[in-house]
C-alpha positions as CSV (number, residue, x, y, z in Angstrom):
1,M,51.1,50.9,-1.6
2,D,52.6,48.6,-4.2
3,Y,52.5,45.2,-2.3
4,V,53.8,43.3,-5.4
5,K,57.0,45.5,-5.7
6,T,57.6,45.4,-1.9
7,L,57.4,41.6,-1.8
8,Q,59.5,41.3,-4.9
9,D,62.2,43.5,-3.4
10,I,62.3,41.3,-0.2
11,A,62.3,38.0,-2.1
12,R,64.9,39.2,-4.7
13,E,67.5,39.5,-1.9
14,L,67.0,35.9,-0.9
15,V,67.1,34.1,-4.2
16,V,69.9,33.1,-6.6
17,N,68.0,33.0,-9.9
18,K,66.7,36.6,-9.7
19,D,65.5,36.5,-13.4
20,K,63.1,33.6,-12.6
21,L,61.5,35.4,-9.6
22,E,58.0,36.7,-10.2
23,V,55.4,38.1,-7.8
24,R,51.7,38.3,-9.0
25,Q,48.6,39.7,-7.3
26,M,45.5,37.5,-7.8
27,P,41.9,38.3,-7.2
28,S,40.3,37.4,-3.9
29,L,36.7,36.7,-2.9
30,E,37.1,39.0,0.1
31,E,37.3,42.7,-0.5
32,D,39.9,43.5,2.2
33,T,42.2,40.5,1.2
34,L,45.0,40.6,-1.3
35,V,46.4,37.3,-2.6
36,L,50.1,37.4,-3.6
37,Y,51.9,34.5,-5.3
38,V,55.7,34.3,-5.3
39,Y,57.0,32.2,-8.2
40,A,60.6,31.1,-8.4
41,A,62.9,28.3,-9.3
42,Q,62.5,25.2,-7.2
43,E,65.8,25.6,-5.2
44,D,64.9,29.2,-4.6
45,I,61.4,28.4,-3.3
46,A,63.0,26.1,-0.8
47,K,65.1,29.0,0.5
48,L,62.1,31.3,0.6
49,I,60.1,28.8,2.6
50,G,62.9,27.8,4.9
51,K,63.0,25.0,7.4
52,K,59.6,24.3,8.8
53,G,58.3,27.4,6.9
54,M,60.2,29.8,9.2
55,M,61.4,32.1,6.4
56,A,57.9,32.1,4.7
57,N,56.3,33.0,8.0
58,S,58.8,35.8,8.6
59,I,58.1,37.2,5.1
60,R,54.4,37.0,5.8
61,Q,54.7,38.7,9.1
62,L,56.8,41.5,7.6
63,M,54.3,42.0,4.8
64,S,51.4,41.9,7.2
65,V,52.7,45.1,8.8
66,C,52.3,46.9,5.4
67,G,48.9,45.5,5.0
68,R,47.7,46.6,8.4
69,L,48.7,50.1,7.7
70,N,46.1,50.1,4.8
71,D,43.5,47.8,6.5
72,K,44.3,44.9,4.1
73,K,44.9,41.3,4.8
74,L,47.7,39.7,2.8
75,D,47.6,36.0,1.8
76,I,51.1,35.1,0.4
77,K,51.6,31.8,-1.3
78,F,54.9,30.3,-2.6
79,E,55.1,28.3,-5.8
80,S,57.9,26.8,-7.9
81,Y,58.1,26.7,-11.6
82,G,57.4,23.2,-12.9
83,E,60.6,21.6,-14.3
């Protein structure tokens, strides 16, 4: 399963600056864990995280279902581009 594309498709619907959205998979020390970083403009990252992190937690929960189907743990982090 392509976790990067799945996460990017979800995030793309929530951001305004779609051209600045990027999702990257980074290496992890644990074999069964995938680390995914979502990079976007600062105002879009605020939307992706939401109040008290509710949107970010919802995205993580949705993506964790995909991971469980393949016995993978997903660690999703949100970062804004420095301005």
